[in-house]
ROTOR-820245 format. One line per 4 residues: number of its first residue (from 0); for each residue x, y, z of N, C-alpha, C. Coordinates in steps of 0.1 Angstrom, whole numbers, plus 2048, in hexadecimal, padded with zeros to 3 digits. Each point is the difference from the previous one (the first is absolute). Layout:
<pts>
NUM = X:Y:Z:X:Y:Z:X:Y:Z ~ ... .
</pts>
This chain:
<pts>
0 = 405:9B3:7C5:7F5:800:800:7FB:7F0:7F2 ~ 7F7:7FA:804:7FE:7F6:7F8:7F8:803:7EF ~ 801:7FE:7F5:7FA:80C:7F3:7F1:7F8:802 ~ 7FB:7F6:809:7F0:7FE:807:7FA:809:803 .
4 = 807:803:80B:7FD:80E:80A:800:813:7F7 ~ 80B:7FE:7F7:7FC:80A:7F6:7F6:803:7FB ~ 7F8:7F3:7F7:7F6:7FB:7F8:7F6:808:806 ~ 7FF:7FB:812:7F0:803:808:806:811:802 .
8 = 80E:805:802:7FF:809:807:7FB:80E:7EF ~ 803:7FC:7F7:7FF:804:7F2:7ED:802:7FE ~ 7FD:7EE:800:7F1:803:801:7F4:80A:808 ~ 80B:7FF:809:7F0:804:80F:803:811:800 .
12 = 80E:807:7FB:802:808:7FA:7F8:805:7F7 ~ 7FF:7F7:7F3:7F5:80B:7F7:7F4:7F8:803 ~ 7F9:7F9:808:7F0:803:805:7FD:80D:808 ~ 80C:804:806:7FF:811:808:7FF:808:7F8 .
16 = 808:801:7F6:807:80D:7F7:7F9:7FE:7F5 ~ 800:7F0:7FA:7FB:7FF:7F2:80B:7FC:7F8 ~ 80A:811:801:80D:7FE:7F7:80B:802:807 ~ 80E:7FE:7FE:808:803:804:80E:7FD:7F8 .
20 = 807:808:805:810:800:7F5:809:7F8:800 ~ 807:7FD:7F8:80E:7F9:80B:80B:806:80B ~ 7FB:811:7F9:80B:7FF:80C:7F6:807:814 ~ 7F5:7FE:7F9:7FE:7FC:80E:800:7F6:807 .
24 = 7FC:7F6:7F6:7FF:7F3:805:80F:7FB:806 ~ 806:805:7FB:80E:7FC:802:808:806:80F ~ 7FD:80D:7FD:802:806:812:7F8:7FB:80B ~ 7F2:7FE:7FB:7F5:7F6:80E:80A:7F5:803 .
28 = 805:7F9:7F6:80B:7F1:806:80A:802:7FE ~ 807:80A:7FE:810:804:7FF:807:7F4:7FC ~ 7F9:7FF:7F1:809:7F7:7F2:7FD:80A:7F7 ~ 80D:7F9:7F3:7FF:80A:7F8:7F5:7FD:7F7 .
32 = 802:80E:7F6:7F1:802:7F8:800:7F2:7F6 ~ 80E:7FC:7FB:7FF:7F0:7F9:7FB:7F9:808 ~ 7FC:7FD:80C:7FC:7F7:807:7F2:7FF:7FB ~ 7FF:80D:803:7EF:800:800:7FB:7FE:7F2 .
36 = 806:803:7F7:7FE:7FE:7F3:800:7F7:7FC ~ 805:7F5:805:800:7F2:7FC:7F7:7F9:80A ~ 7FC:804:80D:7F5:7FC:807:7F1:805:7F4 ~ 801:80B:7FC:7F5:802:7FC:7FC:7FC:7F6 .
40 = 805:7FF:7F6:806:7F3:7F2:7F7:7F5:804 ~ 805:7FB:80D:801:7F1:800:7EF:801:806 ~ 7F8:80D:808:7F1:7FE:802:7FA:7FF:7F5 ~ 808:80D:7F8:7F7:800:7F4:7FE:7F3:7F5 .
44 = 80A:7F8:7FD:7FC:7F8:7FD:7F9:7F1:806 ~ 7FE:804:809:7F5:7F9:809:7F8:808:801 ~ 7F8:809:7F9:7F1:805:801:7FD:807:808 ~ 80D:801:80D:7F8:80A:80D:804:80F:7FF .
48 = 804:805:7FA:802:80C:7F8:802:804:7F2 ~ 7FC:80F:801:802:806:7F0:80A:809:803 ~ 809:7FD:7F8:80D:807:7FF:7FE:810:7F7 ~ 805:80D:808:800:80F:7FA:80B:805:7FF .
52 = 807:807:7F8:80B:807:7FE:807:808:810 ~ 80C:7F7:7FF:804:803:814:7FA:7FB:809 ~ 7F6:7F7:7FD:7FC:7FA:80F:7F6:7F4:7FA ~ 7F7:7FF:80D:7F4:7F7:7FC:7F1:804:807 .
56 = 7F5:7FB:7FA:7F0:7FF:806:7FD:7F8:800 ~ 7F5:802:80D:7F7:7F3:800:7FB:7FD:7F3 ~ 7F9:7F4:7FE:7FF:7F7:7F2:7F1:804:801 ~ 7F8:806:7F6:7F6:804:7FB:7F8:7F5:805 .
60 = 7F6:801:80C:7F1:7F5:800:7F8:7FE:7F9 ~ 802:807:7F5:7F1:800:7F3:801:7F1:7FD ~ 7F2:7F8:801:7FC:7F7:7FD:804:7FD:7F4 ~ 801:7EF:7FC:809:7FE:7F1:7F4:7FD:7F9 .
64 = 7F6:7FA:803:7F2:7FC:7F4:7FC:80B:7FC ~ 7FA:804:7F5:7FA:809:7F8:7F8:80B:808 ~ 7F4:7F6:806:7F5:801:804:802:803:80E ~ 80B:7FE:80B:7FF:808:804:80E:812:803 .
68 = 801:7FE:7F1:808:80D:7FF:7F9:806:7FC ~ 7F5:7FE:7F9:7F9:80A:7F9:7F8:808:80C ~ 7FF:7FA:805:7F8:80B:80D:808:806:806 ~ 80A:801:7FE:80C:809:808:806:80E:7F7 .
72 = 800:80B:809:80B:809:7F7:7F4:80B:7F7 ~ 7EF:7F8:800:7F9:800:7F6:803:814:7FB ~ 7FE:809:80A:802:80E:7FD:812:807:7F8 ~ 80A:7F5:805:808:801:7FA:7FD:7FB:7ED .
76 = 7FD:7F7:7FF:7FF:7F8:7F3:7F4:80D:7F7 ~ 7F6:7FF:809:7F4:809:7F6:80A:80B:7FB ~ 80B:80B:80C:809:808:7FA:806:7FA:7F2 ~ 808:7F9:803:80B:7F8:7F0:7F7:801:7F4 .
80 = 7F2:7FC:804:7FA:7FD:7F6:7FB:80C:7FB ~ 7F9:809:804:7FA:808:7FD:80E:80F:7F5 ~ 80F:7FE:805:807:801:7F8:803:7FD:7F5 ~ 803:7F2:801:800:7F8:7F7:7F6:801:7F1 .
84 = 7F2:809:802:7F8:7FF:7F6:80A:806:7F7 ~ 801:80B:801:804:809:7F7:80B:7FF:7F4 ~ 806:7F4:802:80C:7F6:7F7:7F7:7F6:7F9 ~ 7F6:7FB:801:7F5:7F6:7F8:7FB:805:7F5 .
88 = 805:7FE:7F5:7F6:809:7F4:7F9:7F7:7F8 ~ 7F9:801:7F8:7F5:7FB:7F7:80D:7F9:7F9 ~ 7FA:7F6:7FC:808:7F6:7F4:80C:7FB:804 ~ 803:800:80B:810:800:807:7FE:7EB:803 .
92 = 80D:7F9:7FC:7FF:7F2:804:80A:807:80E ~ 7FB:7F7:80B:802:804:810:806:7EC:807 ~ 80D:802:806:7FD:7F6:806:7FF:805:812 ~ 7F7:7F8:804:7FC:800:80B:808:7F2:80A .
96 = 807:801:80F:803:7F6:801:7F7:7FE:809 ~ 808:7F6:812:7F7:7FE:803:801:80F:813 ~ 7F7:7FE:807:803:806:807:7EE:809:806 ~ 801:802:806:7F5:807:808:7FC:80F:7F9 .
100 = 80C:806:800:7FE:80D:7FA:7FD:800:7F2 ~ 801:7FA:7FD:7FB:7FD:7F2:7F0:7FF:7FB ~ 802:7F3:80D:7EE:800:7FF:7F8:80C:804 ~ 80C:80A:805:7F6:80F:806:7FF:805:7F1 .
104 = 80B:7FE:7F7:7FC:80A:7F3:7FA:7FB:7F5 ~ 7FC:7F4:801:7F6:7F8:7F9:7F4:807:808 ~ 7FC:802:807:7F8:804:807:7F7:80A:801 ~ 80C:809:7FD:800:80E:7FB:801:806:7F1 .
108 = 7FE:7F5:7F7:800:804:7F2:7F2:80A:7F9 ~ 7FF:806:7F5:7F3:809:7FF:7FA:7F0:7FA ~ 7F6:803:7FE:7F8:7F3:7F8:805:7F9:7F6 ~ 7FC:812:7F8:804:7FE:7EF:80C:801:7FB .
112 = 80B:7FC:80C:80D:802:7F7:804:7F2:7FA ~ 808:803:7F5:800:7F2:7F4:811:7FD:807 ~ 7FF:7F2:800:80F:800:801:802:7ED:7FE ~ 80C:7FB:7FE:805:7F1:7FD:806:805:80E .
116 = 7FE:7F2:809:804:804:80D:808:7ED:7FF ~ 80B:801:806:808:7F2:7FF:801:7FD:80D ~ 7FF:7F7:805:800:7FC:810:804:7F6:806 ~ 803:7FA:80B:805:7F0:805:7F8:804:810 .
120 = 7F9:808:801:7F4:803:80E:7F5:7FB:7FE ~ 7FD:7F7:807:7F1:7FB:800:7F9:809:809 ~ 802:806:806:7F6:80A:806:7FA:80A:7F8 ~ 807:800:7F6:7FF:80D:7F2:7F0:7FD:7FA .
124 = 7FF:7EE:7FE:7F9:801:7F3:7F0:807:805 ~ 7FB:7F6:809:7F2:805:807:802:80F:7FB ~ 806:809:804:801:810:7FB:800:802:7F3 ~ 809:7FC:7FC:801:805:7F1:7F9:7FC:7F7 .
128 = 7F9:7F2:800:7F6:7FA:7F9:7F6:809:7FE ~ 7FD:80D:809:7F8:806:802:7FD:80B:7F3 ~ 80C:802:800:804:80B:7F5:7FE:7FB:7F0 ~ 7F4:809:7F9:7FF:7F7:7EF:80D:803:7F8 .
132 = 806:80D:800:806:804:7FB:811:7FF:801 ~ 802:7F4:80B:80B:7FA:807:805:7F4:7F8 ~ 80D:7F8:7FA:7FE:7F6:7FD:80C:7FB:80A ~ 7FC:7F8:807:806:7F7:80A:806:7F5:7FA .
136 = 80D:800:803:808:7F3:800:809:7FD:809 ~ 7F7:7F4:807:805:7F6:80B:80F:7F9:7FC ~ 80A:801:809:80B:7F6:7FE:802:7F2:806 ~ 7FF:7F7:7FC:7FF:7F5:809:810:7FA:806 .
140 = 7FC:7F9:807:80E:7FC:809:7F9:7F9:80B ~ 80D:801:80A:7FF:7F5:80B:7FA:80D:80D ~ 7F4:7F9:803:7F7:80E:809:809:7FB:80A ~ 801:810:808:802:7FF:80B:7F7:806:80A .
144 = 7F8:7FA:809:7F1:802:809:802:80A:805 ~ 80D:803:80B:805:80E:809:7FF:80A:7F8 ~ 809:800:7F2:801:80E:7F7:7F4:7FE:7F8 ~ 7F7:7FC:7FE:7F9:801:7FA:802:7FD:7ED .
148 = 80B:7FF:7FF:805:802:7F8:808:7F6:7F4 ~ 803:7FD:7F1:7FF:7F6:7F7:816:803:806 ~ 806:7F7:7FC:80E:800:800:807:7F3:7F7 ~ 810:802:7FE:805:7F9:7F6:803:7FE:7F6 .
152 = 808:7FE:7F8:804:7FD:7F4:7F2:7FF:7F7 ~ 7F9:7FB:801:7F1:7FE:7F3:7FE:811:801 ~ 7FF:806:80E:7F9:811:803:80C:806:7F8 ~ 80B:800:803:80B:80F:7F9:800:7FB:7F1 .
156 = 7FE:7F4:7FA:800:7F8:7EF:7F1:80C:7FD ~ 7F7:7FF:808:7F5:804:7FB:800:813:803 ~ 805:802:806:800:80F:804:80D:801:7F3 ~ 807:7F7:7FF:80D:808:7F5:7FB:804:7F1 .
160 = 7F2:7FC:7FD:7FA:801:7F2:7FD:80E:800 ~ 7FF:809:808:7FA:808:7FF:806:80F:806 ~ 800:80A:7F7:807:80C:803:7F6:80B:808 ~ 802:804:80A:7F5:80A:80B:803:80C:7FC .
164 = 7FC:808:803:7FF:811:7FF:801:803:80B ~ 7FA:7F6:80B:804:805:80E:803:7F2:808 ~ 807:802:80C:7FD:7F4:80A:801:809:80E ~ 7F5:7F7:805:7F9:80A:80F:807:7F5:809 .
168 = 80C:802:807:805:7F4:805:800:7FF:811 ~ 7F6:7FA:801:7FE:7FF:811:810:7FC:807 ~ 804:809:809:80B:800:808:803:7F8:80D ~ 80A:7F9:800:803:7FB:810:807:807:807 .
172 = 80A:807:7F9:809:807:808:806:807:7F4 ~ 806:80E:807:80A:805:7F9:80C:80B:804 ~ 80C:802:803:809:805:803:808:808:7F3 ~ 806:80C:803:804:808:7F8:80F:7FA:7FB .
176 = 806:7F5:80B:80A:7FE:7F8:7FE:7EE:7FB ~ 7F6:7FB:804:801:7F1:7FD:7F7:801:7F5 ~ 7F6:806:7FF:7F6:7FE:7F7:7F5:7FC:802 ~ 7F8:7F8:7F7:7F3:7FC:806:802:7F1:800 .
180 = 7F9:7F9:80C:806:7EE:802:7ED:7FD:802 ~ 803:7F5:801:7FA:7F6:800:7FC:7F8:810 ~ 7F5:7FC:803:7FE:7F2:80B:805:7F4:7FD ~ 7FA:7FC:7F2:800:7F5:7FC:809:7FF:7F0 .
184 = 807:7F5:7FE:807:800:7F6:7F5:802:7F2 ~ 7F8:7F3:802:7F3:801:7F2:7FE:810:7FD ~ 7F9:805:80B:7FE:812:800:80A:806:7F8 ~ 80A:7FD:806:80C:809:7F8:802:800:7F2 .
188 = 7FB:7F1:7FA:804:7FE:7F3:7F9:802:7F5 ~ 7F0:7FE:808:7F8:808:7F7:7FF:80F:7FE ~ 803:808:80B:804:80E:804:80B:805:7F3 ~ 80A:7F4:801:80D:804:7F6:7FB:7FF:7F0 .
192 = 7F6:7F8:7FB:7FC:800:7F7:7F9:80B:7FC ~ 7F6:802:806:7F9:80C:7FE:806:808:7F9 ~ 809:808:80E:80A:80C:7FC:805:7FD:7F2 ~ 803:7F9:7FD:80C:7FE:7F2:7F3:800:7F6 .
196 = 7F5:804:803:7F5:801:7F7:7F7:80A:801 ~ 807:808:807:7F6:808:801:803:813:7F9 ~ 7FE:807:7FC:803:80D:7FA:803:80A:80B ~ 7F6:7FB:80E:7FF:80E:809:7FD:7F3:80C .
200 = 805:800:807:801:7FC:812:7FB:809:809 ~ 7F7:7FF:808:7FF:805:80D:7FF:7F4:80C ~ 807:805:80B:7FF:7F7:80C:7FA:808:80A ~ 7F8:7F7:805:7F3:805:806:805:7FD:811 .
204 = 800:809:807:80C:7FD:80E:7FA:808:80B ~ 7F8:7F8:809:7FC:802:815:809:805:801 ~ 7FF:80F:806:811:801:804:807:7FC:80A ~ 7FB:7F2:804:801:7F4:811:809:7FD:7F5 .
208 = 7FF:7FC:7F2:80D:7F8:7F7:80C:809:7FD ~ 7FF:80D:7FD:80B:80A:7FD:80B:7F7:80A ~ 80E:804:7FA:810:7FB:807:7FD:7F0:80B ~ 7F7:7FD:7F3:804:7EE:808:804:7FD:7F7 .
212 = 802:7F3:802:804:7F7:7F4:7FE:7EE:807 ~ 7F6:7FD:7F3:801:7F0:803:80E:7F6:7F8 ~ 7FD:7F4:7FF:808:7F4:7FE:807:803:7F0 ~ 7F6:7FE:7FA:7FF:801:7EF:7FF:80B:7F9 .
216 = 80C:808:7FC:803:808:7F5:7F6:7FF:7F4 ~ 7F6:80A:7FF:7FC:802:7F3:807:80A:7F5 ~ 803:80E:804:807:808:7FA:80B:80E:808 ~ 803:806:7F8:805:80D:804:7F5:809:7FE .
220 = 807:807:808:7F0:80F:801:802:808:7F2 ~ 80D:800:7F4:7FE:801:7F6:7F9:7FB:7F8 ~ 7F9:7F4:802:7F8:7F8:7F4:7F0:804:803 ~ 7FD:80B:80B:7F2:804:801:800:810:7FA .
224 = 7F4:801:800:800:80E:7FC:7FA:80D:80A ~ 7F7:7F7:806:7F5:80A:807:7FD:7F9:80C ~ 801:805:80F:7FF:7FC:80E:7F4:807:804 ~ 7F7:7F4:807:7F5:807:800:7FC:7F9:816 .
228 = 7FE:80B:804:800:7FF:80E:7F0:803:804 ~ 801:7FF:812:7F1:804:802:807:80D:805 ~ 80A:804:7FF:809:80E:804:7FD:80C:7FC ~ 800:809:801:803:80E:7F8:80F:7FD:7FC .
232 = 803:807:7F1:807:800:7FB:810:807:805 ~ 7F8:80A:808:80A:808:807:802:7F7:80F ~ 801:7F9:803:800:7F9:80E:811:7F9:804 ~ 803:806:809:80E:801:800:804:7EF:805 .
236 = 7F7:7F3:7FB:801:7F3:801:804:7FB:7F0 ~ 7FE:80A:7F6:806:802:7F2:80C:801:7FF ~ 808:80B:808:80C:809:7FC:807:7F4:7F7 ~ 807:7F5:807:807:7FA:7FC:7FC:7F7:7F0 .
240 = 7F7:800:7FB:7FB:7F9:7F4:7FC:810:7F5 ~ 806:80C:805:7FF:80E:7F5:80A:800:7F5 ~ 80A:7F9:804:80C:800:7F4:802:7F9:7F9 ~ 7F5:7F0:801:803:7FB:7F7:7F7:7FF:7F3 .
244 = 7FD:80D:7FC:7F7:800:7F2:7F2:7FB:801 ~ 7F9:7FF:80C:7F3:7F6:801:7F7:80E:801 ~ 7F5:7FE:7F5:7F6:80B:808:7FC:7FA:80E ~ 7FD:809:80A:7F7:7FB:80B:7F5:809:7FF .
248 = 7F8:7F6:804:7F4:803:7FD:7F4:7FE:80F .
</pts>
C-alpha cells in the first residue's frame, strides 16, 4: 500500500471517529505501528491532524482569528473565568497573555479590584482601562492580527523587566507527558518569558485541549502550579494529570 493511500485512510478514519490509536490504524491497514507512527508524524507536521498519546485526533476546527474564536465555547470559557477569580487578589502584579479565555477573565473581574496587569493582549485594553484601580501595562512588539497579541524580542524584553505574583496563561495544548505547547513559535517565546518571571502560574485549558500537542514547546508540566479547566476536578479526563503535583481546579 502506498503511503499516500495510508494517509487518506488515516484522515478518513479520523473524520469518522475523531480519534484513533496507532494499534487500531495498524490493524486496519495490516502494517506495523512504527509505520503508522511515521505516517502520523508526517501528517502532523503538515497540519492535517493533532497527535495525542498513543495515536492521533482530528485537528481542531477552531478558527484562528481572535474575533472568530471569541464566540466559540463561551460557556466553557466563562466556567474557567469564574474558577480563576479566587486566585486573583488585590495588590497583585499579574501577567495576562493572549487568548479568548483571558478575555473572559478580564470581563469577570470585580469592579473595585486593584491590580497591576502586564499584557500583550490587545483585546484586553478596552476592558481593563475601565477599571479605576488597575494599572495597565501593555507590552509593545510586532502585532499579530490573528491572535490579537504583540510578540517578538521587544515583547519578551519588556516583559522581562517585571516579576509577577501570578501568570494567567492562555494554553493552546497540554499533555501529561509532553507538557505545554503552542501553535506559534513567537507565542511560545512570550509564554516562556512570562513563565520564568512569575511566582505562580495558572494554565487555563478548555477540555478539548487536554492530551493534545502543538509544534512549539513552552514548558514541562512541573513549571505550572495550577491547571484550570471547564471540567469538574474529579472528572476522569483529568486522571493522567493527578500525579504531576499540579492543583486541579
